[in-house]
All heavy atoms as atom14 arrays in JSON, in Angstrom:
{
  "sequence": "MKKYTYLSFLALMLLTLTSCQAVETIFKAGMYWAFFLVALVLGFIIWLFSRAKK",
  "atom14_mask": [
    [1, 1, 1, 1, 1, 1, 1, 1, 0, 0, 0, 0, 0, 0],
    [1, 1, 1, 1, 1, 1, 1, 1, 1, 0, 0, 0, 0, 0],
    [1, 1, 1, 1, 1, 1, 1, 1, 1, 0, 0, 0, 0, 0],
    [1, 1, 1, 1, 1, 1, 1, 1, 1, 1, 1, 1, 0, 0],
    [1, 1, 1, 1, 1, 1, 1, 0, 0, 0, 0, 0, 0, 0],
    [1, 1, 1, 1, 1, 1, 1, 1, 1, 1, 1, 1, 0, 0],
    [1, 1, 1, 1, 1, 1, 1, 1, 0, 0, 0, 0, 0, 0],
    [1, 1, 1, 1, 1, 1, 0, 0, 0, 0, 0, 0, 0, 0],
    [1, 1, 1, 1, 1, 1, 1, 1, 1, 1, 1, 0, 0, 0],
    [1, 1, 1, 1, 1, 1, 1, 1, 0, 0, 0, 0, 0, 0],
    [1, 1, 1, 1, 1, 0, 0, 0, 0, 0, 0, 0, 0, 0],
    [1, 1, 1, 1, 1, 1, 1, 1, 0, 0, 0, 0, 0, 0],
    [1, 1, 1, 1, 1, 1, 1, 1, 0, 0, 0, 0, 0, 0],
    [1, 1, 1, 1, 1, 1, 1, 1, 0, 0, 0, 0, 0, 0],
    [1, 1, 1, 1, 1, 1, 1, 1, 0, 0, 0, 0, 0, 0],
    [1, 1, 1, 1, 1, 1, 1, 0, 0, 0, 0, 0, 0, 0],
    [1, 1, 1, 1, 1, 1, 1, 1, 0, 0, 0, 0, 0, 0],
    [1, 1, 1, 1, 1, 1, 1, 0, 0, 0, 0, 0, 0, 0],
    [1, 1, 1, 1, 1, 1, 0, 0, 0, 0, 0, 0, 0, 0],
    [1, 1, 1, 1, 1, 1, 0, 0, 0, 0, 0, 0, 0, 0],
    [1, 1, 1, 1, 1, 1, 1, 1, 1, 0, 0, 0, 0, 0],
    [1, 1, 1, 1, 1, 0, 0, 0, 0, 0, 0, 0, 0, 0],
    [1, 1, 1, 1, 1, 1, 1, 0, 0, 0, 0, 0, 0, 0],
    [1, 1, 1, 1, 1, 1, 1, 1, 1, 0, 0, 0, 0, 0],
    [1, 1, 1, 1, 1, 1, 1, 0, 0, 0, 0, 0, 0, 0],
    [1, 1, 1, 1, 1, 1, 1, 1, 0, 0, 0, 0, 0, 0],
    [1, 1, 1, 1, 1, 1, 1, 1, 1, 1, 1, 0, 0, 0],
    [1, 1, 1, 1, 1, 1, 1, 1, 1, 0, 0, 0, 0, 0],
    [1, 1, 1, 1, 1, 0, 0, 0, 0, 0, 0, 0, 0, 0],
    [1, 1, 1, 1, 0, 0, 0, 0, 0, 0, 0, 0, 0, 0],
    [1, 1, 1, 1, 1, 1, 1, 1, 0, 0, 0, 0, 0, 0],
    [1, 1, 1, 1, 1, 1, 1, 1, 1, 1, 1, 1, 0, 0],
    [1, 1, 1, 1, 1, 1, 1, 1, 1, 1, 1, 1, 1, 1],
    [1, 1, 1, 1, 1, 0, 0, 0, 0, 0, 0, 0, 0, 0],
    [1, 1, 1, 1, 1, 1, 1, 1, 1, 1, 1, 0, 0, 0],
    [1, 1, 1, 1, 1, 1, 1, 1, 1, 1, 1, 0, 0, 0],
    [1, 1, 1, 1, 1, 1, 1, 1, 0, 0, 0, 0, 0, 0],
    [1, 1, 1, 1, 1, 1, 1, 0, 0, 0, 0, 0, 0, 0],
    [1, 1, 1, 1, 1, 0, 0, 0, 0, 0, 0, 0, 0, 0],
    [1, 1, 1, 1, 1, 1, 1, 1, 0, 0, 0, 0, 0, 0],
    [1, 1, 1, 1, 1, 1, 1, 0, 0, 0, 0, 0, 0, 0],
    [1, 1, 1, 1, 1, 1, 1, 1, 0, 0, 0, 0, 0, 0],
    [1, 1, 1, 1, 0, 0, 0, 0, 0, 0, 0, 0, 0, 0],
    [1, 1, 1, 1, 1, 1, 1, 1, 1, 1, 1, 0, 0, 0],
    [1, 1, 1, 1, 1, 1, 1, 1, 0, 0, 0, 0, 0, 0],
    [1, 1, 1, 1, 1, 1, 1, 1, 0, 0, 0, 0, 0, 0],
    [1, 1, 1, 1, 1, 1, 1, 1, 1, 1, 1, 1, 1, 1],
    [1, 1, 1, 1, 1, 1, 1, 1, 0, 0, 0, 0, 0, 0],
    [1, 1, 1, 1, 1, 1, 1, 1, 1, 1, 1, 0, 0, 0],
    [1, 1, 1, 1, 1, 1, 0, 0, 0, 0, 0, 0, 0, 0],
    [1, 1, 1, 1, 1, 1, 1, 1, 1, 1, 1, 0, 0, 0],
    [1, 1, 1, 1, 1, 0, 0, 0, 0, 0, 0, 0, 0, 0],
    [1, 1, 1, 1, 1, 1, 1, 1, 1, 0, 0, 0, 0, 0],
    [1, 1, 1, 1, 1, 1, 1, 1, 1, 0, 0, 0, 0, 0]
  ],
  "atom14_positions": [
    [[-13.63, 35.32, 4.27], [-13.07, 34.06, 4.73], [-12.41, 33.29, 3.58], [-11.4, 32.66, 3.78], [-14.2, 33.24, 5.38], [-13.72, 32.02, 6.07], [-12.7, 32.47, 7.47], [-12.37, 30.92, 8.17], [0.0, 0.0, 0.0], [0.0, 0.0, 0.0], [0.0, 0.0, 0.0], [0.0, 0.0, 0.0], [0.0, 0.0, 0.0], [0.0, 0.0, 0.0]],
    [[-13.04, 33.35, 2.4], [-12.46, 32.64, 1.25], [-11.09, 33.2, 0.89], [-10.22, 32.46, 0.47], [-13.39, 32.78, 0.05], [-14.16, 31.57, -0.27], [-14.92, 31.77, -1.56], [-15.7, 30.53, -1.86], [-16.5, 30.65, -3.04], [0.0, 0.0, 0.0], [0.0, 0.0, 0.0], [0.0, 0.0, 0.0], [0.0, 0.0, 0.0], [0.0, 0.0, 0.0]],
    [[-10.95, 34.51, 1.06], [-9.69, 35.15, 0.72], [-8.54, 34.58, 1.55], [-7.47, 34.31, 1.03], [-9.81, 36.66, 0.94], [-8.61, 37.43, 0.51], [-8.83, 38.9, 0.69], [-7.62, 39.68, 0.26], [-7.8, 41.11, 0.44], [0.0, 0.0, 0.0], [0.0, 0.0, 0.0], [0.0, 0.0, 0.0], [0.0, 0.0, 0.0], [0.0, 0.0, 0.0]],
    [[-8.81, 34.34, 2.82], [-7.78, 33.78, 3.68], [-7.46, 32.34, 3.31], [-6.32, 31.9, 3.4], [-8.18, 33.88, 5.15], [-8.26, 35.3, 5.64], [-9.45, 35.83, 6.12], [-7.15, 36.12, 5.61], [-9.53, 37.12, 6.56], [-7.21, 37.43, 6.04], [-8.4, 37.93, 6.52], [-8.47, 39.22, 6.94], [0.0, 0.0, 0.0], [0.0, 0.0, 0.0]],
    [[-8.46, 31.61, 2.85], [-8.23, 30.23, 2.43], [-7.33, 30.19, 1.22], [-6.39, 29.39, 1.17], [-9.57, 29.55, 2.12], [-10.42, 29.66, 3.25], [-9.37, 28.09, 1.77], [0.0, 0.0, 0.0], [0.0, 0.0, 0.0], [0.0, 0.0, 0.0], [0.0, 0.0, 0.0], [0.0, 0.0, 0.0], [0.0, 0.0, 0.0], [0.0, 0.0, 0.0]],
    [[-7.6, 31.05, 0.24], [-6.76, 31.08, -0.96], [-5.35, 31.54, -0.63], [-4.37, 30.99, -1.14], [-7.36, 32.01, -2.02], [-8.64, 31.5, -2.63], [-9.73, 32.33, -2.79], [-8.77, 30.19, -3.04], [-10.91, 31.87, -3.34], [-9.94, 29.71, -3.59], [-11.0, 30.57, -3.74], [-12.16, 30.11, -4.29], [0.0, 0.0, 0.0], [0.0, 0.0, 0.0]],
    [[-5.23, 32.54, 0.23], [-3.91, 33.03, 0.6], [-3.11, 31.98, 1.37], [-1.91, 31.82, 1.14], [-4.02, 34.31, 1.42], [-4.47, 35.55, 0.65], [-4.65, 36.72, 1.6], [-3.46, 35.89, -0.43], [0.0, 0.0, 0.0], [0.0, 0.0, 0.0], [0.0, 0.0, 0.0], [0.0, 0.0, 0.0], [0.0, 0.0, 0.0], [0.0, 0.0, 0.0]],
    [[-3.76, 31.25, 2.25], [-3.04, 30.22, 3.0], [-2.64, 29.07, 2.08], [-1.55, 28.51, 2.22], [-3.88, 29.71, 4.17], [-5.06, 29.11, 3.7], [0.0, 0.0, 0.0], [0.0, 0.0, 0.0], [0.0, 0.0, 0.0], [0.0, 0.0, 0.0], [0.0, 0.0, 0.0], [0.0, 0.0, 0.0], [0.0, 0.0, 0.0], [0.0, 0.0, 0.0]],
    [[-3.5, 28.73, 1.12], [-3.15, 27.68, 0.16], [-1.97, 28.12, -0.7], [-1.05, 27.35, -0.94], [-4.35, 27.35, -0.72], [-4.08, 26.3, -1.75], [-3.89, 24.98, -1.37], [-4.0, 26.62, -3.09], [-3.63, 24.0, -2.31], [-3.74, 25.65, -4.04], [-3.55, 24.34, -3.64], [0.0, 0.0, 0.0], [0.0, 0.0, 0.0], [0.0, 0.0, 0.0]],
    [[-1.98, 29.36, -1.15], [-0.88, 29.88, -1.94], [0.42, 29.91, -1.15], [1.48, 29.53, -1.65], [-1.22, 31.29, -2.44], [-0.17, 31.99, -3.28], [0.07, 31.22, -4.57], [-0.58, 33.41, -3.58], [0.0, 0.0, 0.0], [0.0, 0.0, 0.0], [0.0, 0.0, 0.0], [0.0, 0.0, 0.0], [0.0, 0.0, 0.0], [0.0, 0.0, 0.0]],
    [[0.34, 30.32, 0.1], [1.53, 30.34, 0.95], [2.07, 28.93, 1.16], [3.29, 28.71, 1.12], [1.21, 30.99, 2.29], [0.0, 0.0, 0.0], [0.0, 0.0, 0.0], [0.0, 0.0, 0.0], [0.0, 0.0, 0.0], [0.0, 0.0, 0.0], [0.0, 0.0, 0.0], [0.0, 0.0, 0.0], [0.0, 0.0, 0.0], [0.0, 0.0, 0.0]],
    [[1.19, 27.98, 1.37], [1.61, 26.59, 1.54], [2.3, 26.07, 0.28], [3.34, 25.41, 0.35], [0.41, 25.71, 1.88], [0.69, 24.22, 2.05], [1.55, 23.99, 3.28], [-0.61, 23.44, 2.15], [0.0, 0.0, 0.0], [0.0, 0.0, 0.0], [0.0, 0.0, 0.0], [0.0, 0.0, 0.0], [0.0, 0.0, 0.0], [0.0, 0.0, 0.0]],
    [[1.73, 26.37, -0.88], [2.34, 25.94, -2.15], [3.71, 26.58, -2.35], [4.64, 25.92, -2.81], [1.42, 26.28, -3.32], [0.12, 25.49, -3.33], [0.35, 23.72, -3.44], [0.94, 23.59, -5.1], [0.0, 0.0, 0.0], [0.0, 0.0, 0.0], [0.0, 0.0, 0.0], [0.0, 0.0, 0.0], [0.0, 0.0, 0.0], [0.0, 0.0, 0.0]],
    [[3.82, 27.86, -2.03], [5.09, 28.55, -2.22], [6.17, 28.02, -1.28], [7.35, 27.98, -1.64], [4.91, 30.05, -2.01], [4.14, 30.77, -3.1], [3.91, 32.23, -2.7], [4.9, 30.7, -4.42], [0.0, 0.0, 0.0], [0.0, 0.0, 0.0], [0.0, 0.0, 0.0], [0.0, 0.0, 0.0], [0.0, 0.0, 0.0], [0.0, 0.0, 0.0]],
    [[5.78, 27.59, -0.1], [6.76, 27.09, 0.86], [7.16, 25.64, 0.59], [8.28, 25.24, 0.9], [6.22, 27.21, 2.28], [6.06, 28.65, 2.78], [5.37, 28.65, 4.14], [7.4, 29.34, 2.85], [0.0, 0.0, 0.0], [0.0, 0.0, 0.0], [0.0, 0.0, 0.0], [0.0, 0.0, 0.0], [0.0, 0.0, 0.0], [0.0, 0.0, 0.0]],
    [[6.25, 24.85, 0.03], [6.54, 23.42, -0.15], [7.11, 23.09, -1.52], [7.84, 22.12, -1.66], [5.29, 22.57, 0.09], [4.26, 22.99, -0.8], [4.81, 22.69, 1.52], [0.0, 0.0, 0.0], [0.0, 0.0, 0.0], [0.0, 0.0, 0.0], [0.0, 0.0, 0.0], [0.0, 0.0, 0.0], [0.0, 0.0, 0.0], [0.0, 0.0, 0.0]],
    [[6.76, 23.86, -2.53], [7.25, 23.57, -3.87], [8.35, 24.55, -4.27], [8.21, 25.75, -4.07], [6.12, 23.69, -4.9], [5.03, 22.64, -4.88], [3.97, 22.98, -5.91], [5.6, 21.27, -5.18], [0.0, 0.0, 0.0], [0.0, 0.0, 0.0], [0.0, 0.0, 0.0], [0.0, 0.0, 0.0], [0.0, 0.0, 0.0], [0.0, 0.0, 0.0]],
    [[9.41, 24.01, -4.79], [10.4, 24.9, -5.39], [9.91, 25.25, -6.78], [8.98, 24.65, -7.31], [11.78, 24.22, -5.48], [11.68, 23.1, -6.34], [12.27, 23.8, -4.11], [0.0, 0.0, 0.0], [0.0, 0.0, 0.0], [0.0, 0.0, 0.0], [0.0, 0.0, 0.0], [0.0, 0.0, 0.0], [0.0, 0.0, 0.0], [0.0, 0.0, 0.0]],
    [[10.53, 26.21, -7.39], [10.06, 26.66, -8.71], [10.18, 25.54, -9.74], [9.32, 25.4, -10.6], [10.82, 27.89, -9.15], [12.21, 27.6, -9.25], [0.0, 0.0, 0.0], [0.0, 0.0, 0.0], [0.0, 0.0, 0.0], [0.0, 0.0, 0.0], [0.0, 0.0, 0.0], [0.0, 0.0, 0.0], [0.0, 0.0, 0.0], [0.0, 0.0, 0.0]],
    [[11.22, 24.75, -9.66], [11.4, 23.66, -10.63], [10.3, 22.61, -10.48], [9.79, 22.09, -11.47], [12.76, 23.0, -10.45], [14.13, 24.06, -10.9], [0.0, 0.0, 0.0], [0.0, 0.0, 0.0], [0.0, 0.0, 0.0], [0.0, 0.0, 0.0], [0.0, 0.0, 0.0], [0.0, 0.0, 0.0], [0.0, 0.0, 0.0], [0.0, 0.0, 0.0]],
    [[9.95, 22.29, -9.25], [8.89, 21.31, -9.03], [7.55, 21.84, -9.51], [6.75, 21.1, -10.07], [8.8, 20.94, -7.56], [9.95, 20.09, -7.08], [9.89, 19.88, -5.58], [9.31, 20.69, -4.86], [10.49, 18.8, -5.11], [0.0, 0.0, 0.0], [0.0, 0.0, 0.0], [0.0, 0.0, 0.0], [0.0, 0.0, 0.0], [0.0, 0.0, 0.0]],
    [[7.32, 23.11, -9.29], [6.05, 23.7, -9.73], [5.94, 23.67, -11.24], [4.91, 23.31, -11.8], [5.93, 25.13, -9.21], [0.0, 0.0, 0.0], [0.0, 0.0, 0.0], [0.0, 0.0, 0.0], [0.0, 0.0, 0.0], [0.0, 0.0, 0.0], [0.0, 0.0, 0.0], [0.0, 0.0, 0.0], [0.0, 0.0, 0.0], [0.0, 0.0, 0.0]],
    [[7.01, 24.04, -11.94], [7.01, 24.03, -13.4], [6.86, 22.61, -13.92], [6.13, 22.36, -14.86], [8.29, 24.7, -13.94], [8.43, 24.5, -15.43], [8.3, 26.18, -13.59], [0.0, 0.0, 0.0], [0.0, 0.0, 0.0], [0.0, 0.0, 0.0], [0.0, 0.0, 0.0], [0.0, 0.0, 0.0], [0.0, 0.0, 0.0], [0.0, 0.0, 0.0]],
    [[7.53, 21.66, -13.28], [7.42, 20.26, -13.68], [5.98, 19.77, -13.54], [5.46, 19.09, -14.43], [8.34, 19.4, -12.82], [8.27, 17.93, -13.15], [9.11, 17.08, -12.21], [9.74, 17.63, -11.3], [9.11, 15.86, -12.41], [0.0, 0.0, 0.0], [0.0, 0.0, 0.0], [0.0, 0.0, 0.0], [0.0, 0.0, 0.0], [0.0, 0.0, 0.0]],
    [[5.33, 20.13, -12.46], [3.95, 19.72, -12.24], [3.03, 20.32, -13.29], [2.15, 19.64, -13.83], [3.48, 20.16, -10.84], [4.37, 19.59, -9.88], [2.08, 19.68, -10.56], [0.0, 0.0, 0.0], [0.0, 0.0, 0.0], [0.0, 0.0, 0.0], [0.0, 0.0, 0.0], [0.0, 0.0, 0.0], [0.0, 0.0, 0.0], [0.0, 0.0, 0.0]],
    [[3.24, 21.59, -13.63], [2.42, 22.25, -14.64], [2.6, 21.59, -15.99], [1.64, 21.32, -16.71], [2.76, 23.75, -14.7], [2.28, 24.44, -13.44], [2.15, 24.4, -15.94], [2.82, 25.84, -13.27], [0.0, 0.0, 0.0], [0.0, 0.0, 0.0], [0.0, 0.0, 0.0], [0.0, 0.0, 0.0], [0.0, 0.0, 0.0], [0.0, 0.0, 0.0]],
    [[3.85, 21.27, -16.37], [4.08, 20.64, -17.67], [3.56, 19.22, -17.72], [3.08, 18.77, -18.77], [5.57, 20.68, -18.03], [5.99, 21.99, -18.62], [6.85, 22.83, -17.94], [5.53, 22.4, -19.86], [7.23, 24.04, -18.48], [5.9, 23.6, -20.42], [6.76, 24.43, -19.72], [0.0, 0.0, 0.0], [0.0, 0.0, 0.0], [0.0, 0.0, 0.0]],
    [[3.62, 18.49, -16.61], [3.05, 17.14, -16.6], [1.55, 17.2, -16.82], [0.99, 16.41, -17.57], [3.35, 16.45, -15.27], [4.67, 15.76, -15.21], [4.78, 14.99, -13.92], [6.14, 14.34, -13.79], [6.28, 13.64, -12.5], [0.0, 0.0, 0.0], [0.0, 0.0, 0.0], [0.0, 0.0, 0.0], [0.0, 0.0, 0.0], [0.0, 0.0, 0.0]],
    [[0.89, 18.11, -16.14], [-0.56, 18.26, -16.32], [-0.88, 18.65, -17.75], [-1.83, 18.15, -18.34], [-1.1, 19.29, -15.34], [0.0, 0.0, 0.0], [0.0, 0.0, 0.0], [0.0, 0.0, 0.0], [0.0, 0.0, 0.0], [0.0, 0.0, 0.0], [0.0, 0.0, 0.0], [0.0, 0.0, 0.0], [0.0, 0.0, 0.0], [0.0, 0.0, 0.0]],
    [[-0.08, 19.52, -18.33], [-0.29, 19.93, -19.72], [-0.07, 18.79, -20.68], [-0.79, 18.67, -21.68], [0.0, 0.0, 0.0], [0.0, 0.0, 0.0], [0.0, 0.0, 0.0], [0.0, 0.0, 0.0], [0.0, 0.0, 0.0], [0.0, 0.0, 0.0], [0.0, 0.0, 0.0], [0.0, 0.0, 0.0], [0.0, 0.0, 0.0], [0.0, 0.0, 0.0]],
    [[0.9, 17.95, -20.4], [1.18, 16.83, -21.27], [0.02, 15.84, -21.27], [-0.42, 15.38, -22.32], [2.46, 16.12, -20.81], [2.86, 14.94, -21.67], [4.32, 14.08, -21.06], [3.73, 13.42, -19.53], [0.0, 0.0, 0.0], [0.0, 0.0, 0.0], [0.0, 0.0, 0.0], [0.0, 0.0, 0.0], [0.0, 0.0, 0.0], [0.0, 0.0, 0.0]],
    [[-0.51, 15.53, -20.08], [-1.64, 14.61, -20.0], [-2.88, 15.21, -20.66], [-3.64, 14.51, -21.32], [-1.94, 14.22, -18.56], [-0.83, 13.39, -17.94], [-0.31, 13.7, -16.7], [-0.32, 12.29, -18.61], [0.71, 12.94, -16.14], [0.68, 11.52, -18.07], [1.2, 11.85, -16.83], [2.19, 11.11, -16.28], [0.0, 0.0, 0.0], [0.0, 0.0, 0.0]],
    [[-3.09, 16.49, -20.5], [-4.22, 17.16, -21.14], [-4.07, 17.11, -22.66], [-5.04, 16.89, -23.37], [-4.29, 18.6, -20.63], [-5.43, 19.37, -21.19], [-5.34, 20.45, -22.0], [-6.82, 19.16, -20.98], [-6.58, 20.91, -22.32], [-7.51, 20.14, -21.71], [-7.55, 18.22, -20.26], [-8.9, 20.22, -21.73], [-8.94, 18.31, -20.28], [-9.59, 19.29, -21.01]],
    [[-2.84, 17.28, -23.16], [-2.6, 17.21, -24.61], [-2.87, 15.8, -25.13], [-3.47, 15.64, -26.2], [-1.18, 17.64, -24.92], [0.0, 0.0, 0.0], [0.0, 0.0, 0.0], [0.0, 0.0, 0.0], [0.0, 0.0, 0.0], [0.0, 0.0, 0.0], [0.0, 0.0, 0.0], [0.0, 0.0, 0.0], [0.0, 0.0, 0.0], [0.0, 0.0, 0.0]],
    [[-2.44, 14.77, -24.4], [-2.73, 13.39, -24.82], [-4.23, 13.16, -24.9], [-4.72, 12.53, -25.84], [-2.11, 12.37, -23.85], [-0.63, 12.22, -23.99], [0.14, 11.86, -22.9], [0.01, 12.45, -25.2], [1.51, 11.71, -23.01], [1.39, 12.31, -25.33], [2.14, 11.94, -24.23], [0.0, 0.0, 0.0], [0.0, 0.0, 0.0], [0.0, 0.0, 0.0]],
    [[-4.97, 13.67, -23.93], [-6.42, 13.51, -23.92], [-7.04, 14.2, -25.13], [-7.9, 13.63, -25.81], [-6.99, 14.08, -22.62], [-8.48, 14.11, -22.58], [-9.2, 12.94, -22.44], [-9.16, 15.31, -22.7], [-10.59, 12.97, -22.42], [-10.54, 15.34, -22.67], [-11.25, 14.16, -22.53], [0.0, 0.0, 0.0], [0.0, 0.0, 0.0], [0.0, 0.0, 0.0]],
    [[-6.6, 15.41, -25.43], [-7.16, 16.14, -26.56], [-6.82, 15.48, -27.9], [-7.67, 15.42, -28.79], [-6.67, 17.59, -26.56], [-7.26, 18.48, -25.48], [-6.65, 19.88, -25.56], [-8.76, 18.56, -25.6], [0.0, 0.0, 0.0], [0.0, 0.0, 0.0], [0.0, 0.0, 0.0], [0.0, 0.0, 0.0], [0.0, 0.0, 0.0], [0.0, 0.0, 0.0]],
    [[-5.61, 14.97, -28.04], [-5.23, 14.29, -29.28], [-6.08, 13.03, -29.46], [-6.58, 12.77, -30.56], [-3.72, 13.95, -29.28], [-3.37, 12.97, -30.37], [-2.9, 15.23, -29.42], [0.0, 0.0, 0.0], [0.0, 0.0, 0.0], [0.0, 0.0, 0.0], [0.0, 0.0, 0.0], [0.0, 0.0, 0.0], [0.0, 0.0, 0.0], [0.0, 0.0, 0.0]],
    [[-6.28, 12.27, -28.41], [-7.11, 11.07, -28.5], [-8.55, 11.44, -28.84], [-9.19, 10.76, -29.65], [-7.06, 10.3, -27.18], [0.0, 0.0, 0.0], [0.0, 0.0, 0.0], [0.0, 0.0, 0.0], [0.0, 0.0, 0.0], [0.0, 0.0, 0.0], [0.0, 0.0, 0.0], [0.0, 0.0, 0.0], [0.0, 0.0, 0.0], [0.0, 0.0, 0.0]],
    [[-9.03, 12.52, -28.29], [-10.39, 12.97, -28.57], [-10.54, 13.38, -30.03], [-11.5, 13.0, -30.7], [-10.74, 14.13, -27.65], [-12.19, 14.58, -27.62], [-13.05, 13.49, -26.98], [-12.3, 15.86, -26.82], [0.0, 0.0, 0.0], [0.0, 0.0, 0.0], [0.0, 0.0, 0.0], [0.0, 0.0, 0.0], [0.0, 0.0, 0.0], [0.0, 0.0, 0.0]],
    [[-9.58, 14.11, -30.56], [-9.63, 14.56, -31.96], [-9.51, 13.36, -32.91], [-10.24, 13.27, -33.9], [-8.52, 15.6, -32.24], [-8.37, 15.86, -33.72], [-8.84, 16.9, -31.51], [0.0, 0.0, 0.0], [0.0, 0.0, 0.0], [0.0, 0.0, 0.0], [0.0, 0.0, 0.0], [0.0, 0.0, 0.0], [0.0, 0.0, 0.0], [0.0, 0.0, 0.0]],
    [[-8.61, 12.43, -32.6], [-8.48, 11.23, -33.45], [-9.77, 10.41, -33.43], [-10.19, 9.9, -34.48], [-7.3, 10.38, -32.98], [-5.92, 10.93, -33.33], [-4.84, 10.04, -32.73], [-5.75, 11.04, -34.83], [0.0, 0.0, 0.0], [0.0, 0.0, 0.0], [0.0, 0.0, 0.0], [0.0, 0.0, 0.0], [0.0, 0.0, 0.0], [0.0, 0.0, 0.0]],
    [[-10.38, 10.27, -32.27], [-11.65, 9.55, -32.2], [-12.73, 10.23, -33.01], [-13.51, 9.57, -33.68], [0.0, 0.0, 0.0], [0.0, 0.0, 0.0], [0.0, 0.0, 0.0], [0.0, 0.0, 0.0], [0.0, 0.0, 0.0], [0.0, 0.0, 0.0], [0.0, 0.0, 0.0], [0.0, 0.0, 0.0], [0.0, 0.0, 0.0], [0.0, 0.0, 0.0]],
    [[-12.76, 11.54, -32.98], [-13.74, 12.3, -33.76], [-13.51, 12.12, -35.25], [-14.46, 11.93, -36.02], [-13.68, 13.78, -33.37], [-14.68, 14.63, -34.07], [-16.03, 14.51, -33.77], [-14.3, 15.54, -35.03], [-16.98, 15.29, -34.4], [-15.24, 16.33, -35.68], [-16.58, 16.21, -35.37], [0.0, 0.0, 0.0], [0.0, 0.0, 0.0], [0.0, 0.0, 0.0]],
    [[-12.25, 12.15, -35.67], [-11.93, 11.96, -37.1], [-12.31, 10.56, -37.56], [-12.9, 10.38, -38.63], [-10.44, 12.26, -37.37], [-10.18, 13.76, -37.2], [-10.02, 11.79, -38.74], [-8.72, 14.14, -37.23], [0.0, 0.0, 0.0], [0.0, 0.0, 0.0], [0.0, 0.0, 0.0], [0.0, 0.0, 0.0], [0.0, 0.0, 0.0], [0.0, 0.0, 0.0]],
    [[-12.0, 9.56, -36.76], [-12.37, 8.19, -37.1], [-13.88, 8.05, -37.17], [-14.42, 7.4, -38.07], [-11.75, 7.19, -36.09], [-10.24, 7.16, -36.27], [-12.36, 5.81, -36.22], [-9.51, 6.4, -35.19], [0.0, 0.0, 0.0], [0.0, 0.0, 0.0], [0.0, 0.0, 0.0], [0.0, 0.0, 0.0], [0.0, 0.0, 0.0], [0.0, 0.0, 0.0]],
    [[-14.6, 8.69, -36.23], [-16.05, 8.65, -36.25], [-16.61, 9.3, -37.51], [-17.54, 8.78, -38.12], [-16.58, 9.35, -34.99], [-18.07, 9.41, -34.92], [-18.91, 8.39, -34.63], [-18.88, 10.56, -35.16], [-20.21, 8.83, -34.66], [-20.22, 10.17, -34.98], [-18.61, 11.88, -35.49], [-21.27, 11.06, -35.13], [-19.66, 12.77, -35.63], [-20.98, 12.35, -35.45]],
    [[-16.01, 10.42, -37.93], [-16.46, 11.08, -39.16], [-16.26, 10.21, -40.39], [-17.12, 10.12, -41.27], [-15.75, 12.43, -39.34], [-16.24, 13.58, -38.49], [-15.37, 14.81, -38.74], [-17.68, 13.9, -38.78], [0.0, 0.0, 0.0], [0.0, 0.0, 0.0], [0.0, 0.0, 0.0], [0.0, 0.0, 0.0], [0.0, 0.0, 0.0], [0.0, 0.0, 0.0]],
    [[-15.09, 9.56, -40.48], [-14.83, 8.69, -41.62], [-15.75, 7.48, -41.64], [-16.18, 7.04, -42.69], [-13.36, 8.23, -41.63], [-12.43, 9.26, -42.19], [-11.27, 9.6, -41.5], [-12.68, 9.88, -43.41], [-10.4, 10.54, -42.02], [-11.81, 10.83, -43.92], [-10.67, 11.15, -43.22], [0.0, 0.0, 0.0], [0.0, 0.0, 0.0], [0.0, 0.0, 0.0]],
    [[-16.05, 6.95, -40.47], [-16.95, 5.8, -40.44], [-18.37, 6.2, -40.85], [-19.08, 5.41, -41.45], [-16.94, 5.15, -39.05], [-17.58, 6.0, -38.12], [0.0, 0.0, 0.0], [0.0, 0.0, 0.0], [0.0, 0.0, 0.0], [0.0, 0.0, 0.0], [0.0, 0.0, 0.0], [0.0, 0.0, 0.0], [0.0, 0.0, 0.0], [0.0, 0.0, 0.0]],
    [[-18.78, 7.39, -40.53], [-20.11, 7.87, -40.93], [-20.14, 8.2, -42.43], [-21.16, 8.05, -43.06], [-20.51, 9.09, -40.14], [-20.65, 8.77, -38.67], [-21.7, 9.48, -37.96], [-22.71, 10.12, -38.74], [-24.0, 10.03, -38.48], [-24.38, 9.28, -37.48], [-24.88, 10.67, -39.21], [0.0, 0.0, 0.0], [0.0, 0.0, 0.0], [0.0, 0.0, 0.0]],
    [[-19.01, 8.62, -42.98], [-18.96, 8.98, -44.39], [-19.02, 7.74, -45.27], [-19.53, 7.79, -46.39], [-17.68, 9.77, -44.69], [0.0, 0.0, 0.0], [0.0, 0.0, 0.0], [0.0, 0.0, 0.0], [0.0, 0.0, 0.0], [0.0, 0.0, 0.0], [0.0, 0.0, 0.0], [0.0, 0.0, 0.0], [0.0, 0.0, 0.0], [0.0, 0.0, 0.0]],
    [[-18.52, 6.6, -44.8], [-18.56, 5.37, -45.59], [-19.97, 4.84, -45.73], [-20.29, 4.2, -46.72], [-17.68, 4.3, -44.94], [-16.2, 4.53, -45.18], [-15.4, 3.36, -44.66], [-13.95, 3.53, -45.01], [-13.17, 2.36, -44.61], [0.0, 0.0, 0.0], [0.0, 0.0, 0.0], [0.0, 0.0, 0.0], [0.0, 0.0, 0.0], [0.0, 0.0, 0.0]],
    [[-20.82, 5.11, -44.78], [-22.19, 4.6, -44.84], [-22.93, 5.46, -45.78], [-23.68, 5.5, -46.47], [-22.84, 4.63, -43.46], [-22.22, 3.67, -42.51], [-22.91, 3.75, -41.15], [-22.24, 2.82, -40.16], [-22.82, 2.88, -38.86], [0.0, 0.0, 0.0], [0.0, 0.0, 0.0], [0.0, 0.0, 0.0], [0.0, 0.0, 0.0], [0.0, 0.0, 0.0]]
  ]
}
């Protein structure tokens, strides 16, 4: 049953999204993920420096 759910979801995505829209969506998600990771790394570096001063 799960197989049919995945196949129907894939078919729906292929019919509703053009290739350009799909790529745009993937890159937007990647961009937001990259912003999150950069903020996380900067916060970690700032935390390390603040601990080193003490």
